[in-house]
Structure formats: structure tokens, C-alpha cells
C-alpha positions in Angstrom: -26.8 23.8 -7.1 -23.2 23.8 -7.7 -19.7 25.9 -6.2 -18.6 27.6 -7.5 -14.9 29.3 -5.7 -14.7 33.2 -6.4 -11.5 33.9 -8.6 -9.0 35.1 -6.6 -9.4 32.0 -4.8 -8.5 30.0 -7.5 -5.6 32.4 -8.8 -4.3 32.7 -5.3 -4.4 28.2 -5.4 -2.1 29.0 -9.2 0.2 32.0 -8.0 2.1 29.3 -5.1 1.3 26.1 -7.7 2.6 26.3 -11.1 1.7 23.7 -13.5 4.5 21.8 -13.1 5.9 22.3 -9.5 9.8 20.0 -9.1 10.4 18.8 -6.2 11.9 21.1 -3.8 15.3 21.2 -2.9 17.3 22.9 0.2 21.1 24.1 -0.8 22.1 22.3 2.8 25.4 22.3 2.0 26.9 24.9 5.5 24.9 23.1 7.9 26.8 21.7 10.2 23.9 19.1 11.9 25.9 18.1 14.9 26.6 22.0 15.4 22.8 21.8 15.9 22.7 19.8 18.7 22.3 20.3 22.3 25.9 21.0 23.9 26.5 19.0 27.1 24.8 20.5 30.0 22.3 22.3 28.2 20.0 20.5 30.1 20.1 20.7 33.6 21.7 17.6 34.6 21.9 16.8 31.2 25.5 15.7 29.5 26.1 14.0 26.4 28.1 11.0 26.0 30.3 11.0 23.8 30.3 12.7 19.9 27.6 12.9 18.3 28.0 10.4 15.1 27.2 10.9 11.1 25.2 9.3 8.8 24.7 9.6 5.9 23.5 7.7 2.1 25.7 4.8 2.1 25.3 4.0 6.0 22.0 4.9 7.6 21.3 1.9 7.4 23.7 1.2 9.8 22.3 3.0 12.5 18.3 2.5 12.0 18.6 -1.6 10.0 14.8 -2.2 8.6 14.0 2.5 8.7 16.3 3.6 6.1 13.7 3.1 3.6 11.1 5.6 4.9 14.0 8.2 5.3 15.7 8.3 1.3 12.3 8.4 0.0 12.8 11.5 1.1 15.8 12.5 -0.3 17.4 12.1 3.3 21.1 13.5 2.7 22.9 13.0 6.5 21.7 13.0 10.5 23.5 13.7 13.3 22.7 11.9 16.7 23.4 12.6 19.8 23.1 10.3 22.8 22.9 11.9 27.0 22.8 10.5 29.7 20.7 12.7 33.6 19.6 11.5 36.8 19.0 8.4 37.8 21.2 7.1 35.1 18.8 8.5 32.5 19.3 8.2 28.9 17.9 10.2 26.3 18.3 10.8 22.4 18.7 13.8 20.2 18.5 12.7 15.9 18.5 15.4 13.7 17.2 14.3 10.1 18.4 16.4 6.6 15.5 15.5 4.6 17.0 18.5 1.9 13.9 20.5 2.0 10.9 22.1 3.8 8.3 20.0 1.8 10.1 16.8 3.0 10.8 17.3 6.5 7.5 17.8 6.2 6.6 14.4 4.8 8.7 12.0 7.0 7.0 13.8 10.4 3.3 14.0 8.6 4.1 10.4 8.0 2.4 9.7 12.1 -0.7 11.4 12.8 -0.2 13.9 15.8 -0.9 13.4 19.2 -0.5 16.4 22.0 1.8 19.3 20.0 4.1 21.5 21.1 5.1 24.4 19.7 8.1 23.7 18.7 9.4 23.9 15.3 6.9 24.4 12.2 5.5 22.0 14.0 5.6 19.5 16.4 3.7 15.8 17.6 4.7 14.0 20.4 3.8 10.6 22.3 4.7 7.9 25.1 8.6 9.7 25.4 9.2 10.4 22.0 8.9 14.4 20.1 9.2 14.8 16.8 9.1 18.8 14.5 10.4 19.5 12.0 12.0 23.2 10.6 12.7 23.8 7.6 14.4 21.2 6.1 15.0 19.4 9.0 12.9 16.9 10.6 14.2 15.9 14.3 13.6 13.0 16.9 14.3 13.6 20.7 13.5 10.2 22.5 13.9 8.9 26.0 14.1 5.3 27.6 11.8 5.6 30.6 9.1 8.6 30.1 8.7 10.1 33.4 7.2 13.5 34.0 11.3 15.2 34.7 11.6 13.1 31.9 9.4 14.7 29.1 9.7 18.2 30.9 13.8 17.6 29.8 12.8 16.1 26.0 10.8 18.9 25.9 13.5 21.1 26.7 16.3 19.4 24.5 13.8 19.7 21.4 13.5 23.7 22.3 17.3 23.9 22.2 17.8 22.1 19.3 14.7 24.3 17.1 16.6 27.1 17.7 19.3 26.1 16.5 17.5 26.1 13.5 16.6 29.7 12.0 15.3 29.9 9.1 11.8 28.6 9.3 10.0 26.0 6.5 7.0 25.7 3.8 4.8 22.9 3.7 4.1 21.1 0.2 1.4 24.0 -1.6 0.3 20.7 -3.2 -1.4 20.4 0.2 -3.2 22.9 -1.2 -5.2 20.6 -3.9 -7.3 19.0 -0.8 -10.0 19.3 0.0 -10.5 20.9 3.3 -14.2 20.0 4.0 -14.3 16.6 5.7 -10.2 16.3 5.2 -10.1 13.8 8.6 -7.5 15.2 11.5 -3.8 13.6 10.6 -4.0 11.8 7.7 -3.1 15.0 5.2 1.0 12.6 4.1 3.1 13.6 0.9 5.3 11.3 -1.0 7.0 10.9 -3.2 7.3 6.4 -3.7 4.3 3.3 -4.2 5.9 1.9 -0.8 5.1 5.3 1.0 1.5 5.0 -0.9 1.1 1.6 0.0 1.3 2.2 3.9 -1.9 4.2 3.6 -4.1 2.7 -0.6 -2.7 -0.6 -1.4 -1.9 -0.4 -5.5 -0.8 -3.4 -6.2 2.3 -3.1 -9.3 2.0 0.8 -9.2 -0.4 1.7 -11.6 -0.1 5.8 -10.3 3.7 5.0 -12.0 5.1 7.6 -8.2 8.3 7.6 -8.4 11.3 9.7 -7.0 10.5 12.6 -9.6 6.1 12.7 -8.5 4.6 14.6 -6.0 1.7 12.9 -4.8 -0.7 14.2 -1.7 -3.5 11.8 -0.2 -6.1 12.4 2.9 -8.9 10.7 4.6 -12.6 12.3 4.7 -14.8 11.3 6.6 -18.3 9.3 6.5 -20.9 8.0 9.0 -21.2 4.7 10.0 -17.7 3.3 7.5 -14.2 3.7 6.8 -13.0 6.7 5.6 -13.3 7.7 1.6 -9.2 8.2 0.4 -7.7 10.4 -2.0 -5.0 10.8 -3.4 -3.3 13.3 -5.7 -0.7 12.9 -8.1 1.8 15.8 -9.7 3.9 14.4 -12.4 7.2 16.2 -14.3 5.2 15.9 -18.0 2.1 16.5 -19.3 2.6 12.7 -21.1 3.8 11.5 -18.4 0.3 12.2 -16.3 -1.5 10.9 -19.5 0.2 7.4 -19.3 -0.4 6.9 -14.9 -4.1 8.3 -15.9 -4.4 5.0 -18.5 -2.9 2.2 -17.3 -3.8 3.4 -13.0 -8.0 3.9 -15.1 -7.2 0.1 -16.6 -6.3 -1.5 -12.6 -10.0 -0.1 -12.5 -11.2 -1.9 -14.9 -13.1 1.8 -16.4 -14.4 1.2 -19.4 -11.8 1.7 -22.5 -13.3 5.0 -23.5 -12.0 6.5 -20.3 -8.5 7.8 -21.7 -10.6 10.4 -24.0 -13.5 11.6 -21.0 -10.4 11.8 -18.4 -12.8 10.4 -15.2 -14.8 7.5 -15.1 -16.3 6.8 -11.6 -16.5 3.2 -10.7 -17.7 0.1 -8.5 -15.1 -2.4 -7.3 -14.9 -5.0 -5.5 -11.7 -4.5 -3.9 -11.6 -0.9 -3.0 -15.6 0.3 -3.3 -16.9 2.8 -4.8 -13.5 4.5 -7.4 -12.9 7.9 -9.6 -10.3 8.7 -11.9 -9.3 12.4 -13.0 -6.6 13.7 -15.9 -5.6 18.0 -15.2 -2.4 17.4 -16.5 0.0 17.8 -15.1 -2.3 15.8 -12.3 -4.0 12.8 -12.2 -6.7 12.8 -8.7 -8.1 9.5 -7.8 -10.2 8.6 -4.9 -11.0 5.4 -3.3 -13.3 3.5 -0.8 -16.5 5.7 -1.1 -19.7 4.0 -0.3 -21.4 4.9 -3.4 -21.5 6.3 -6.8 -22.1 9.8 -5.1 -19.9 10.1 -3.0 -16.7 9.0 -5.2 -17.9 11.9 -7.4 -18.3 14.4 -4.8 -14.3 13.8 -4.0 -13.3 14.2 -6.9 -15.5 17.3 -8.5 -13.8 18.9 -4.5 -10.6 18.2 -6.5 -11.4 19.0 -9.7 -12.0 22.3 -9.2 -8.8 23.0 -6.4 -6.7 22.2 -9.5 -6.5 25.5 -11.0 -5.9 26.1 -15.1 
């Protein structure tokens, strides 16, 4: 029997997810990032060494050469970094990144699967001497050179102080509401804008989905017994026409029959991605990949179809 969701739920999703949702960009002109960093001595026994360093899009590579592309792909604006020395010559660093919007701050944070989750910021993760969290449009990293119980305690205090200096909380991307919750693997959620970032979880050479800075993408993995998870991607395009073009391109990439564009959906078996499925519901395109069989591919596609408003 087909499951019909109550109309109230559909209307609730539609209310937070308009047909064409632009990439959110919070106004951060008034933010003084260095002032949000914990002051020297704010944590007993820890002193700031030197002055905070500041970075912009123009020189972020000077600080994290090889890692700057990730932040730049999420609309990074600027960063402030402070280093601290503590008991027994321990060293600790606080990095604060202005991502321009809560959605992109969440996107950077969500790339790492959560380990221990302290109650810091809007969400936080701690493992191996590294604390990450996001709050409003800011993403933070706090880490120590050598992990120990005392260093962990200090690190969490630094995180809480930094979070408390950020007055407003953020909101997760509404597009996440389109990912079905049944079977969703914990920690698999991603929110992104570029094909490079998408390729880190689902490699699609040549960017057939035509993902770029103007698209919003959500990704999730769905558990299955005795095998690797199936993958679900939902892309939101600025216009229906761009969605149609992308659907035609990815259908061709998957080797779907020529009539897939007119039918607005397809399911087929592939050598590389097992069973795949695609759906056009402009301005959205939905892709299922790595499903073990046709039934599973159709089921995931139908679950996503029921989530899309309109």
C-alpha cells in the first residue's frame, strides 16, 4: 500500500523551502572576528602568544595551503586565528572562519562524521584533540598539539568561550528536509555547492549534474544489510531550465534510454554504480546511486519524490 503523507507535512516543508532557494548569505560586515577569540588568561593557565592573525580569500592559502579550497567552495569570507600556551608548554590553537551564511558554516562542519558531540555552538564534534563546531555563520576549530585529560578540559573551555561570544544561533539548510529520514546513516549528511566536494562522496567525472556555486546540494547515505550504503543526491538549481539541462546530462551519463527526459525519471543497472535512478522535479534533480537492485533504487527515488513540494 502506498504511503501518503499528511498534507500538513507537505505544506510545512513547502513553507520553509521555496521553489527556488538562493544560497543564503548573512551580512557579516560588522563582525570583528578577532574580538570573538578568547582573551589571554580567559582560561586559567593559558596565555595568548602574540596577536591574532587574520586571513581573507586572497591569502587563506598562506595559512592552510592545500586545504583552502574546501573553505573557498563554501563561500569563505575571512578567518581569525589565535595561538595559546599553557601549562607544561602545551600549545592550543583557535581558528574562527566566517563562512558568510549559517548554511555554509553547517556545510563545512558536516563534512566530518560526528564523534563525541559536546553541547557547544549549534552543533559540535570532538575527537583526538580536535573540537569543531558551527554557530550562525561561523565555523570554528580548536585543537591542541598533545592530547591529555587536562588539554581536553582546556580545549572545551576555549570552545565554550568562543561560542558564547557569538550571539546569534544559526539554522540548518532547509534543503535537508528533502532527504528521507528512514534508513539515513547517521553522520552521512552533506550540504555543498561544488562538484569537487560532491566527488569526495560520490565520484561523477565530468560533472554531469552541472553542480556549481549557484546550486545547492544535499547528500545522504542509506543503510542496507550486508553491503555498502546506497547514496542519494538532491540538487537545487537556480532555474527550471538549468535543472532540465542537468537532468538530461546525468541521464546520458548513466546511459538512460533516450526517452528519460520526457518521462522525467529513469532506473537502470550500471557496471560502476550498481543500480542508479534519476528524477526531474524542476528546479530539483534527484539521483540515486549504488543501490543493490532495481526495487531499492525505485524505493529511494519514490521516498525523495514524496519529500519534494509541489
